[in-house]
C-alpha positions as semicolon CSV with decimal commas, in nm:
position;residue;x (nm);y (nm);z (nm)
1;M;-5,673;-5,722;-0,592
2;S;-5,380;-5,932;-0,483
3;P;-5,035;-5,828;-0,600
4;V;-4,860;-6,020;-0,874
5;I;-4,614;-6,253;-0,705
6;I;-4,298;-6,358;-0,888
7;P;-4,268;-6,738;-0,859
8;L;-3,921;-6,768;-0,706
9;H;-3,903;-7,143;-0,772
10;L;-3,905;-7,053;-1,144
11;F;-3,739;-6,711;-1,137
12;I;-3,423;-6,817;-0,951
13;P;-3,335;-7,104;-1,192
14;A;-3,400;-6,876;-1,489
15;I;-3,167;-6,607;-1,351
16;L;-2,902;-6,863;-1,253
17;S;-2,918;-7,008;-1,602
18;L;-2,868;-6,662;-1,750
19;L;-2,573;-6,590;-1,520
20;I;-2,409;-6,923;-1,604
21;L;-2,467;-6,857;-1,973
22;I;-2,292;-6,520;-1,941
23;R;-2,001;-6,679;-1,752
24;V;-1,959;-6,957;-2,010
25;F;-1,966;-6,699;-2,288
26;A;-1,704;-6,488;-2,109
27;K;-1,474;-6,789;-2,059
28;R;-1,500;-6,910;-2,420
29;K;-1,139;-6,826;-2,512
30;A;-1,003;-7,026;-2,220
31;M;-1,234;-7,314;-2,309
32;F;-1,127;-7,315;-2,674
33;R;-0,765;-7,376;-2,574
34;K;-0,856;-7,713;-2,425
35;R;-0,885;-8,027;-2,635
36;N;-1,264;-8,066;-2,612
37;G;-1,322;-7,697;-2,550
38;K;-1,537;-7,624;-2,855
39;A;-1,763;-7,921;-2,792
40;N;-1,796;-7,830;-2,425
41;W;-1,863;-7,463;-2,500
42;I;-2,128;-7,531;-2,765
43;T;-2,298;-7,790;-2,546
44;L;-2,302;-7,569;-2,237
45;M;-2,432;-7,272;-2,434
46;L;-2,706;-7,485;-2,589
47;F;-2,803;-7,648;-2,259
48;F;-2,827;-7,328;-2,056
49;T;-3,000;-7,140;-2,338
50;L;-3,269;-7,407;-2,369
51;Y;-3,307;-7,446;-1,994
52;G;-3,325;-7,071;-1,938
53;L;-3,585;-7,032;-2,212
54;I;-3,803;-7,312;-2,078
55;V;-3,798;-7,189;-1,718
56;G;-3,814;-6,824;-1,824
57;V;-4,124;-6,880;-2,036
58;A;-4,287;-7,066;-1,746
59;T;-4,208;-6,769;-1,519
60;Y;-4,352;-6,523;-1,771
61;D;-4,667;-6,734;-1,814
62;D;-4,724;-6,750;-1,439
63;I;-4,690;-6,373;-1,400
64;N;-4,909;-6,314;-1,706
65;Y;-5,185;-6,544;-1,574
66;Q;-5,179;-6,366;-1,236
67;S;-5,210;-6,031;-1,411
68;Q;-5,499;-6,154;-1,627
69;L;-5,683;-6,283;-1,322
70;N;-5,630;-5,954;-1,136
71;S;-5,794;-5,766;-1,424
72;F;-6,128;-5,933;-1,333
73;D;-6,119;-5,803;-0,974
74;L;-6,332;-5,494;-1,040
75;N;-6,361;-5,367;-0,681
76;K;-5,995;-5,448;-0,602
77;D;-6,071;-5,641;-0,283
78;G;-5,886;-5,962;-0,375
79;F;-6,204;-6,169;-0,394
80;F;-6,438;-6,251;-0,680
81;G;-6,810;-6,227;-0,633
82;G;-7,128;-6,128;-0,814
83;D;-7,061;-5,952;-1,142
84;E;-6,691;-6,033;-1,132
85;I;-6,747;-6,403;-1,195
86;T;-6,772;-6,459;-1,569
87;I;-6,671;-6,733;-1,808
88;E;-6,352;-6,539;-1,887
89;Q;-6,273;-6,502;-1,516
90;E;-6,324;-6,875;-1,459
91;E;-6,091;-6,944;-1,752
92;A;-5,830;-6,709;-1,601
93;V;-5,861;-6,890;-1,265
94;S;-5,821;-7,222;-1,444
95;N;-5,511;-7,100;-1,628
96;L;-5,351;-6,985;-1,304
97;T;-5,440;-7,285;-1,089
98;H;-5,358;-7,558;-1,340
99;D;-4,988;-7,492;-1,301
100;T;-4,834;-7,838;-1,274
101;G;-4,653;-7,803;-1,606
102;R;-4,512;-7,463;-1,515
103;N;-4,401;-7,577;-1,170
104;F;-4,233;-7,891;-1,301
105;S;-4,061;-7,700;-1,583
106;V;-3,759;-7,667;-1,354
107;F;-3,713;-8,045;-1,379
108;T;-3,857;-8,119;-1,722
109;G;-3,660;-7,830;-1,872
110;F;-3,340;-7,977;-1,731
111;I;-3,421;-8,319;-1,877
112;F;-3,524;-8,178;-2,215
113;A;-3,217;-7,954;-2,241
114;A;-2,991;-8,246;-2,150
115;L;-3,160;-8,473;-2,406
116;V;-3,099;-8,212;-2,676
117;A;-2,746;-8,112;-2,570
118;L;-2,603;-8,462;-2,519
119;P;-2,642;-8,584;-2,880
120;I;-2,503;-8,251;-3,003
121;Y;-2,200;-8,297;-2,776
122;I;-2,142;-8,651;-2,900
123;T;-2,177;-8,543;-3,264
124;I;-1,937;-8,250;-3,228
125;K;-1,687;-8,461;-3,037
126;Q;-1,692;-8,725;-3,312
127;A;-1,651;-8,458;-3,581
128;L;-1,356;-8,301;-3,400
129;K;-1,196;-8,642;-3,348
130;K;-1,192;-8,703;-3,724
131;K;-1,038;-8,362;-3,795
132;P;-0,661;-8,341;-3,725
133;D;-0,553;-8,091;-3,464
134;H;-0,328;-7,832;-3,632
135;R;-0,246;-7,657;-3,306
136;L;-0,009;-7,935;-3,197
137;S;0,239;-7,880;-3,480
């Protein structure tokens, strides 16, 4: 049985996204003092939450598929032969090896999160522009 390997190309962006999310949350008071602070804060929180979820789920799926495949290795030698090869084992191999979507989630997650966050930013910015700023008086 081969050990479950954490896919670093997915794990590192997920952890970085979480750390940035924590930092943005911690700096929210300083961001709110700026003119577009609320719009920036909401947009950054939304972007990094979506991106972290997309890449995090891809990381979890990869680890889960490796674990499922390892459960079919009955003699724990890291190879599949004889009685170990079943329809379920072939499906587990297929799930693990057809990983293009998971591997590209680093890029597609970035694009998707940006496509969701950008209209939200524009909408919030327009809404704040219409509302008078009471802090200036």
